[in-house]
C-alpha positions as CSV (number, residue, x, y, z in Angstrom):
1,M,0.0,9.0,4.7
2,V,1.6,8.7,8.4
3,R,-1.9,7.4,9.0
4,F,-1.6,4.8,6.4
5,V,1.4,3.6,7.8
6,R,0.2,3.5,11.2
7,K,-2.6,2.3,10.8
8,L,-0.6,-1.0,8.2
9,T,1.9,-0.9,10.4
10,L,-0.6,-0.9,14.6
11,T,-3.9,-3.4,12.6
12,P,-2.9,-4.6,9.8
13,S,-6.3,-6.6,9.1
14,E,-8.7,-3.5,9.6
15,M,-7.1,-2.2,6.4
16,T,-9.9,-1.2,3.7
17,E,-10.6,-0.2,0.6
18,G,-11.3,3.6,2.1
19,D,-7.8,3.7,3.1
20,V,-5.8,2.7,-0.1
21,G,-8.0,5.8,-1.4
22,R,-7.9,8.7,1.3
23,L,-4.6,7.6,-0.9
24,H,-5.3,8.0,-3.3
25,D,-7.8,11.2,-3.0
26,A,-5.0,12.8,-1.3
27,G,-2.6,12.5,-4.7
28,F,-0.9,9.6,-4.6
29,S,-1.0,7.3,-7.4
30,D,-1.9,3.6,-6.6
31,R,2.6,3.3,-7.9
32,D,2.6,5.3,-4.6
33,V,0.6,4.0,-2.2
34,L,2.7,0.3,-3.2
35,A,5.4,1.9,-2.3
36,I,4.3,3.1,1.0
37,V,3.3,0.2,1.5
38,E,6.7,-2.2,0.3
39,V,8.1,0.6,2.3
40,T,6.4,-0.1,6.2
41,A,5.8,-4.0,5.1
42,Y,10.1,-3.9,4.6
43,Y,10.8,-2.1,8.1
44,A,8.3,-4.6,10.1
45,Y,9.9,-7.7,8.4
46,V,13.3,-6.4,9.4
47,N,12.6,-4.8,12.8
48,R,10.9,-8.7,13.9
49,V,13.9,-10.0,12.5
50,A,15.8,-8.2,14.2
51,D,13.5,-8.4,17.3
52,G,13.6,-11.7,17.1
53,L,17.1,-12.8,16.7
54,G,17.3,-10.7,19.8
55,V,19.6,-8.0,17.8
56,S,20.7,-4.3,19.5
57,L,22.4,-1.8,17.9
58,E,25.7,-0.4,18.2
59,P,26.6,1.3,21.0
60,G,26.1,5.5,19.1
61,T,23.6,4.1,16.1
């Protein structure tokens, strides 16, 4: 799963059906794969919005 998320984050255009197949082979269901993709995409979106707006973390977080 970590390799899948890393690839989706760093090189999303290189994702293939084989990547999903490897998650299935590892025991992840279609619903699990959807959740993995949604969470990965959400964090990418939020980080880009924050970076685009120049948002910084509060001290101590």
